[in-house]
MDAnalysis code that builds the backbone (N, CA, C; Angstrom):
import MDAnalysis as mda
import numpy as np

u = mda.Universe.empty(192, n_residues=64, atom_resindex=np.repeat(np.arange(64), 3), trajectory=True)
u.add_TopologyAttr("name", ["N", "CA", "C"] * 64)
u.add_TopologyAttr("resid", np.arange(1, 65))
u.add_TopologyAttr("resname", ["MET", "ARG", "HIS", "THR", "GLU", "PHE", "TRP", "SER", "ARG", "LEU", "GLU", "ASP", "ALA", "LEU", "GLY", "PRO", "GLY", "TYR", "TYR", "ARG", "SER", "TRP", "ALA", "GLY", "GLN", "PHE", "VAL", "MET", "ALA", "GLU", "LEU", "GLY", "GLY", "ARG", "THR", "ALA", "GLN", "GLU", "ALA", "LEU", "ASP", "ALA", "GLY", "VAL", "SER", "PRO", "LYS", "GLN", "VAL", "TRP", "ALA", "ALA", "VAL", "TRP", "ARG", "ALA", "LEU", "ASP", "LEU", "PRO", "ALA", "ALA", "VAL", "LYS"])
u.atoms.positions = np.array([
    [-41.638, 47.334, 115.030],
    [-42.283, 46.477, 114.070],
    [-41.357, 46.321, 112.862],
    [-41.242, 45.122, 112.391],
    [-40.439, 44.838, 111.205],
    [-41.317, 44.921, 109.949],
    [-40.667, 45.037, 108.821],
    [-41.391, 45.095, 107.552],
    [-42.241, 43.840, 107.358],
    [-41.711, 42.684, 107.730],
    [-42.468, 41.442, 107.545],
    [-43.752, 41.443, 108.358],
    [-43.697, 41.994, 109.570],
    [-44.908, 42.072, 110.394],
    [-45.909, 43.049, 109.780],
    [-45.404, 44.181, 109.267],
    [-46.284, 45.138, 108.606],
    [-47.038, 44.460, 107.468],
    [-46.295, 43.777, 106.583],
    [-46.934, 43.141, 105.425],
    [-47.891, 42.033, 105.844],
    [-47.560, 41.305, 106.875],
    [-48.445, 40.255, 107.373],
    [-49.750, 40.843, 107.903],
    [-49.644, 41.933, 108.669],
    [-50.850, 42.584, 109.194],
    [-51.715, 43.151, 108.067],
    [-51.062, 43.746, 107.083],
    [-51.828, 44.321, 105.980],
    [-52.521, 43.224, 105.176],
    [-51.835, 42.115, 104.979],
    [-52.465, 40.993, 104.278],
    [-53.656, 40.459, 105.062],
    [-53.514, 40.355, 106.375],
    [-54.631, 39.898, 107.213],
    [-55.815, 40.857, 107.121],
    [-55.530, 42.150, 107.052],
    [-56.600, 43.153, 107.024],
    [-57.311, 43.225, 105.678],
    [-56.551, 43.063, 104.588],
    [-57.124, 43.284, 103.255],
    [-57.248, 42.043, 102.386],
    [-56.587, 40.991, 102.769],
    [-56.648, 39.763, 101.985],
    [-55.453, 39.619, 101.055],
    [-55.115, 38.377, 100.734],
    [-53.899, 38.104, 99.955],
    [-53.935, 38.620, 98.518],
    [-55.108, 38.794, 97.969],
    [-55.183, 39.234, 96.582],
    [-55.203, 40.739, 96.393],
    [-55.240, 41.494, 97.509],
    [-55.456, 42.926, 97.392],
    [-54.448, 43.788, 98.153],
    [-53.833, 43.259, 99.172],
    [-53.056, 44.093, 100.086],
    [-51.875, 44.793, 99.427],
    [-51.151, 44.132, 98.546],
    [-49.996, 44.767, 97.889],
    [-50.454, 45.862, 96.930],
    [-51.521, 45.603, 96.226],
    [-52.070, 46.602, 95.307],
    [-52.517, 47.841, 96.070],
    [-53.229, 47.631, 97.170],
    [-53.697, 48.746, 97.988],
    [-52.520, 49.565, 98.497],
    [-51.493, 48.892, 98.985],
    [-50.318, 49.575, 99.546],
    [-49.603, 50.435, 98.511],
    [-49.735, 50.078, 97.254],
    [-49.079, 50.835, 96.198],
    [-49.950, 51.886, 95.544],
    [-51.244, 51.919, 95.895],
    [-52.157, 52.836, 95.214],
    [-52.877, 53.826, 96.121],
    [-53.111, 53.466, 97.383],
    [-53.905, 54.311, 98.280],
    [-53.012, 55.382, 98.906],
    [-53.253, 56.632, 98.559],
    [-52.454, 57.758, 99.049],
    [-53.045, 58.271, 100.358],
    [-52.171, 58.482, 101.338],
    [-52.608, 58.960, 102.653],
    [-51.944, 60.287, 102.984],
    [-52.760, 61.266, 103.312],
    [-52.240, 62.583, 103.700],
    [-51.328, 62.456, 104.913],
    [-51.672, 61.566, 105.810],
    [-50.896, 61.370, 107.035],
    [-49.459, 60.931, 106.748],
    [-49.250, 60.357, 105.592],
    [-47.905, 59.924, 105.188],
    [-47.290, 60.904, 104.193],
    [-47.747, 62.133, 104.233],
    [-47.177, 63.152, 103.354],
    [-47.613, 63.021, 101.913],
    [-48.829, 62.505, 101.715],
    [-49.335, 62.341, 100.362],
    [-48.686, 61.175, 99.634],
    [-48.253, 60.184, 100.412],
    [-47.619, 58.993, 99.830],
    [-48.461, 57.757, 100.116],
    [-48.196, 56.736, 99.357],
    [-48.804, 55.438, 99.630],
    [-47.991, 54.764, 100.738],
    [-48.518, 53.676, 101.275],
    [-47.772, 52.914, 102.283],
    [-46.450, 52.436, 101.699],
    [-46.476, 51.945, 100.478],
    [-45.255, 51.446, 99.841],
    [-44.234, 52.570, 99.664],
    [-44.678, 53.717, 99.202],
    [-43.777, 54.854, 99.016],
    [-43.181, 55.311, 100.342],
    [-44.002, 55.331, 101.391],
    [-43.509, 55.738, 102.704],
    [-42.447, 54.764, 103.210],
    [-42.716, 53.478, 103.076],
    [-41.724, 52.486, 103.493],
    [-40.438, 52.625, 102.689],
    [-40.575, 52.809, 101.387],
    [-39.404, 52.966, 100.522],
    [-38.601, 54.215, 100.877],
    [-39.288, 55.234, 101.417],
    [-38.624, 56.487, 101.789],
    [-38.001, 56.412, 103.188],
    [-38.163, 55.282, 103.858],
    [-37.540, 55.105, 105.156],
    [-38.422, 55.360, 106.360],
    [-39.716, 55.597, 106.129],
    [-40.643, 55.757, 107.250],
    [-40.754, 54.397, 107.946],
    [-40.774, 54.407, 109.256],
    [-40.801, 53.139, 109.990],
    [-42.100, 52.379, 109.720],
    [-42.007, 51.061, 109.638],
    [-43.222, 50.260, 109.430],
    [-44.272, 50.503, 110.509],
    [-43.830, 50.774, 111.735],
    [-44.783, 51.044, 112.822],
    [-45.577, 52.317, 112.530],
    [-44.904, 53.349, 112.058],
    [-45.589, 54.605, 111.736],
    [-46.525, 54.422, 110.542],
    [-46.075, 53.678, 109.545],
    [-46.922, 53.432, 108.367],
    [-48.130, 52.601, 108.778],
    [-47.917, 51.590, 109.621],
    [-49.045, 50.769, 110.064],
    [-50.069, 51.606, 110.817],
    [-49.616, 52.515, 111.664],
    [-50.542, 53.372, 112.407],
    [-51.403, 54.190, 111.440],
    [-50.810, 54.702, 110.386],
    [-51.558, 55.472, 109.390],
    [-52.547, 54.573, 108.641],
    [-52.110, 53.378, 108.291],
    [-52.980, 52.411, 107.604],
    [-54.148, 52.040, 108.511],
    [-53.847, 51.767, 109.765],
    [-54.866, 51.371, 110.736],
    [-55.960, 52.434, 110.827],
    [-55.543, 53.692, 110.876],
    [-56.525, 54.776, 110.940],
    [-57.277, 54.930, 109.614],
    [-56.566, 54.831, 108.496],
    [-57.197, 54.992, 107.180],
    [-58.256, 53.925, 106.928],
    [-57.981, 52.716, 107.381],
    [-58.921, 51.615, 107.167],
    [-59.939, 51.494, 108.292],
    [-59.788, 52.307, 109.341],
    [-60.680, 52.270, 110.492],
    [-60.793, 50.845, 111.041],
    [-59.626, 50.234, 111.268],
    [-59.575, 48.870, 111.764],
    [-59.888, 48.840, 113.252],
    [-60.400, 47.711, 113.743],
    [-60.709, 47.611, 115.173],
    [-59.433, 47.645, 116.028],
    [-59.581, 48.040, 117.277],
    [-58.444, 48.166, 118.175],
    [-57.677, 46.852, 118.322],
    [-58.346, 45.726, 118.211],
    [-57.683, 44.426, 118.360],
    [-56.634, 44.212, 117.270],
    [-56.735, 44.898, 116.158],
    [-55.803, 44.742, 115.035],
    [-54.602, 45.666, 115.189],
    [-54.729, 46.647, 116.047],
    [-53.668, 47.635, 116.218],
    [-52.451, 46.976, 116.783],
])
């Protein structure tokens, strides 16, 4: 998964007015106590970050 696909999926899940804010503020234990943005900036793969986001938001399997 590329970064652009990650951001597109997150925007689809949370909406255009909220997804970037959420990615910079919501801390996930699964990502080592980091936000999605921090994890991506630290070099965690977008696929791994998306999997953590998917679980945190309890998104339906069709979105996975």
